[in-house]
C-alpha positions as CSV (number, residue, x, y, z in Angstrom):
1,M,51.5,11.7,-75.8
2,I,50.8,13.8,-73.0
3,E,49.6,17.3,-73.6
4,I,49.7,19.7,-70.8
5,K,47.9,22.9,-71.5
6,N,47.7,26.3,-69.2
7,L,48.4,24.2,-66.0
8,N,48.1,26.4,-62.8
9,I,48.6,24.7,-59.4
10,N,48.2,26.5,-55.9
11,Y,49.4,25.2,-52.7
12,D,47.8,26.9,-49.7
13,D,46.9,29.9,-51.9
14,I,50.7,30.1,-52.8
15,K,51.1,29.9,-56.9
16,V,53.4,27.0,-57.6
17,V,53.0,26.6,-61.2
18,T,51.7,29.3,-63.7
19,D,50.4,28.4,-67.3
20,L,52.8,25.4,-67.8
21,N,52.5,24.1,-71.3
22,L,54.2,20.8,-72.2
23,E,53.8,18.0,-74.8
24,I,55.5,14.6,-73.9
25,K,55.9,11.7,-76.5
26,Q,56.1,8.2,-75.8
27,G,59.8,7.0,-75.3
28,E,60.5,10.3,-73.7
29,M,62.2,10.9,-70.0
30,V,61.5,14.2,-68.7
31,C,63.3,15.2,-65.5
32,V,61.5,17.8,-63.0
33,I,64.4,19.9,-61.3
34,G,64.4,22.8,-59.0
35,P,65.2,24.2,-55.6
36,N,63.4,22.9,-52.6
37,G,59.9,24.5,-52.4
38,S,59.6,25.0,-56.2
39,G,56.8,22.6,-56.5
40,K,58.4,19.6,-58.2
41,T,56.2,16.9,-56.0
42,T,53.1,19.0,-56.4
43,L,53.6,19.1,-60.1
44,L,53.8,15.4,-60.2
45,K,50.8,14.7,-57.9
46,A,49.0,17.3,-60.3
47,I,49.6,14.8,-63.3
48,A,48.7,11.9,-61.1
49,Q,45.3,13.4,-60.7
50,I,45.8,13.4,-56.7
51,K,46.4,17.5,-56.3
52,N,43.9,19.9,-57.8
53,Y,44.9,22.0,-60.5
54,H,43.4,24.2,-63.3
55,G,44.0,23.6,-66.8
56,L,44.1,20.5,-68.9
57,I,46.2,17.3,-68.8
58,N,45.4,14.9,-71.8
59,Y,46.6,11.6,-72.6
60,K,46.0,10.2,-76.4
61,E,43.4,13.4,-76.6
62,N,41.4,12.1,-73.7
63,N,41.3,14.5,-70.6
64,M,42.7,12.7,-67.6
65,T,39.6,13.9,-65.5
66,D,37.3,11.7,-67.1
67,L,39.1,8.7,-66.2
68,S,37.8,6.5,-63.4
69,R,40.5,5.6,-60.8
70,K,40.9,2.1,-61.8
71,E,41.2,3.2,-65.6
72,M,44.0,5.5,-64.3
73,G,45.6,3.0,-62.6
74,K,45.8,1.1,-65.9
75,V,47.4,4.1,-67.6
76,M,49.6,5.8,-64.9
77,A,51.7,4.7,-62.0
78,L,53.3,6.9,-59.1
79,L,56.4,5.8,-57.1
80,S,56.4,8.5,-54.3
81,Q,59.1,9.2,-52.0
82,N,56.5,7.8,-49.2
83,S,56.1,4.4,-50.8
84,N,57.4,2.6,-47.7
85,N,54.9,-0.2,-46.5
86,Y,54.5,-0.2,-42.9
87,F,53.7,-3.9,-42.6
88,A,56.4,-6.7,-43.4
89,F,54.7,-8.0,-46.5
90,K,56.4,-10.4,-48.9
91,V,57.9,-9.0,-51.8
92,Y,55.7,-11.1,-54.0
93,D,52.4,-9.9,-52.4
94,V,53.7,-6.2,-52.5
95,V,54.2,-6.4,-56.3
96,M,50.9,-8.4,-56.8
97,N,49.3,-5.2,-55.3
98,G,50.5,-3.5,-58.8
99,R,47.7,-5.7,-60.5
100,Y,44.9,-4.2,-58.5
101,P,43.3,-2.1,-61.4
102,Y,43.0,-5.4,-63.6
103,I,41.3,-7.5,-60.7
104,D,37.2,-7.5,-61.3
105,G,35.2,-7.5,-58.1
106,L,35.9,-7.4,-54.4
107,F,36.0,-10.9,-54.2
108,S,38.0,-11.7,-57.3
109,G,41.7,-13.0,-56.8
110,P,44.7,-13.0,-59.1
111,T,44.3,-14.8,-62.6
112,K,47.2,-17.0,-63.7
113,S,47.8,-14.0,-66.3
114,D,48.3,-11.6,-63.3
115,H,50.9,-14.6,-61.6
116,K,52.6,-14.6,-64.9
117,I,52.9,-10.7,-65.1
118,V,54.4,-10.4,-61.6
119,K,56.9,-13.3,-61.9
120,E,58.1,-11.6,-65.3
121,A,58.3,-8.2,-63.3
122,L,60.3,-9.6,-60.4
123,E,62.8,-11.3,-62.8
124,R,63.1,-8.4,-64.9
125,V,64.6,-6.8,-62.0
126,G,66.6,-9.5,-60.6
127,M,64.2,-10.2,-57.5
128,Y,62.3,-13.1,-58.3
129,E,64.6,-15.2,-56.3
130,H,63.6,-13.0,-52.9
131,K,60.0,-13.2,-54.0
132,D,59.2,-14.9,-50.5
133,C,61.3,-12.5,-48.3
134,K,59.9,-9.9,-46.1
135,I,60.5,-6.4,-47.5
136,D,61.6,-5.4,-43.8
137,A,64.8,-7.7,-44.6
138,L,65.6,-6.0,-47.8
139,S,68.6,-3.4,-48.6
140,G,67.6,0.0,-50.0
141,G,68.6,-1.1,-53.3
142,Q,66.4,-4.2,-53.3
143,L,63.6,-2.5,-51.9
144,Q,63.5,-0.1,-54.7
145,R,63.7,-2.7,-57.2
146,V,60.7,-4.3,-55.6
147,Y,58.7,-1.1,-56.0
148,L,59.8,-0.8,-59.6
149,A,58.5,-4.6,-60.1
150,K,55.3,-3.4,-58.7
151,L,55.2,-0.4,-61.0
152,L,56.0,-2.8,-64.1
153,S,53.3,-5.3,-63.0
154,Q,50.9,-2.4,-63.2
155,Q,51.8,-2.3,-66.9
156,P,51.1,1.8,-67.0
157,D,52.0,3.9,-70.0
158,I,53.0,6.6,-67.9
159,I,55.7,6.3,-65.1
160,L,55.7,9.0,-62.6
161,L,58.7,8.8,-60.1
162,D,59.4,11.3,-57.2
163,E,63.3,11.3,-56.3
164,P,63.6,7.4,-56.9
165,T,67.3,7.6,-56.4
166,N,66.6,9.1,-52.9
167,H,68.6,7.3,-50.0
168,L,70.6,5.1,-52.3
169,D,74.4,5.0,-53.0
170,L,75.8,5.9,-56.2
171,K,76.0,2.3,-57.6
172,Y,72.1,1.9,-57.0
173,Q,71.3,5.3,-58.3
174,I,72.7,4.6,-61.5
175,E,71.3,1.1,-61.7
176,T,67.9,2.8,-61.1
177,L,68.1,5.4,-63.5
178,E,69.5,3.0,-66.3
179,F,66.5,0.4,-65.7
180,I,64.0,3.5,-65.9
181,K,65.5,4.6,-69.0
182,E,65.7,1.3,-70.6
183,I,61.9,0.7,-69.8
184,T,61.0,4.2,-71.1
185,V,62.9,3.6,-74.4
186,N,62.3,-0.2,-75.1
187,D,58.6,-0.5,-73.7
188,N,57.7,2.9,-75.3
189,K,56.7,4.5,-72.0
190,I,56.3,8.0,-70.9
191,S,58.4,8.9,-67.5
192,I,58.5,12.0,-65.8
193,V,61.0,12.0,-62.9
194,V,61.8,14.3,-60.1
195,L,65.4,14.4,-59.4
196,H,67.9,16.6,-57.5
197,D,71.4,15.3,-58.9
198,L,72.0,17.4,-62.1
199,N,74.4,14.9,-63.2
200,L,72.1,12.4,-63.5
201,V,69.5,14.9,-65.2
202,Q,72.4,15.7,-67.7
203,R,73.2,11.9,-68.4
204,Y,69.2,10.4,-68.7
205,A,66.8,13.2,-69.5
206,D,65.3,13.7,-72.7
207,K,63.8,16.9,-71.7
208,V,64.1,18.8,-68.5
209,I,61.4,20.9,-66.6
210,M,63.3,23.3,-64.4
211,L,60.7,24.9,-62.0
212,A,61.4,28.0,-59.7
213,S,60.1,29.0,-56.3
214,D,58.2,31.8,-57.7
215,S,56.0,29.7,-60.2
216,D,58.4,30.3,-62.8
217,Y,59.9,27.7,-65.2
218,I,61.8,26.7,-68.2
219,I,61.5,23.6,-70.4
220,G,64.1,22.4,-73.0
221,K,66.8,19.9,-73.6
222,P,69.5,19.4,-70.9
223,S,72.2,20.9,-73.0
224,E,69.6,24.3,-73.5
225,I,68.5,24.1,-69.7
226,L,71.7,23.3,-67.6
227,K,73.5,26.3,-68.5
228,S,75.5,28.4,-65.9
229,D,72.9,31.7,-66.5
230,N,69.7,29.5,-65.6
231,L,71.4,27.8,-63.0
232,I,72.4,30.9,-61.2
233,D,68.7,32.4,-61.8
234,Y,67.2,29.3,-60.3
235,Y,69.3,27.8,-57.6
236,H,71.2,31.0,-56.9
237,I,74.6,29.8,-57.2
238,D,76.9,29.0,-59.9
239,I,76.5,25.2,-60.0
240,N,78.4,24.8,-63.6
241,N,81.7,26.4,-62.0
242,W,81.3,24.6,-58.8
243,M,81.1,21.3,-60.7
244,Q,84.1,22.0,-62.7
245,E,86.1,22.9,-59.7
246,T,85.1,19.4,-58.3
247,L,85.7,17.7,-61.4
248,S,89.5,19.3,-61.2
249,L,89.9,18.0,-57.6
250,W,89.3,14.2,-59.3
251,R,92.0,15.0,-61.9
252,K,94.7,15.3,-59.7
């Protein structure tokens, strides 16, 4: 499991997270929610060891700070909002980059095993037939599947995703979350996902971390966290009532 103890994170001398404590078991999908500026991405970066923090983040009873960058790459993969490639790489090459933590030596190349893993990852997301396409020719949904294949080829135990459904239409949002849930459960991974859409959170999360802009937080199951009182306190709007009213329009 991941064990987070007394986690404190500051951003430009502003407290973002204060004394956060959490345990996440393998096979669990945790969604991080909260209003803009509450520190969702910052929390994800701290777990990924690319943002300074105070406290402990342990995995399998090992302190994350003790791992080298390559060791970290074998344990954890991060798909950020800014995962755009600025060059027109081929799909296959993008996914092969996920094998970097396993390639030894500066002048070593991918092995047969690396190629097999990349092929399987592309097949799993339904993108193998596009392996020779340039990524700038792909749709948003296809590109997101390529990044998920890259993540799979990295073979991490922990998957961190920052708004993976951003800029996707509803069909691809559902497909993406279904796929993340599938690999979390079937491959016994830990997934931590920043999301804005509370409907998706309600449907797919095992646990929810709801952050506030004043560094406060609450943690629990979706049924415990996504209640009107909590949503009013954290978002300053009665989201539950707004959704019920919207649902009544669909029923007309």
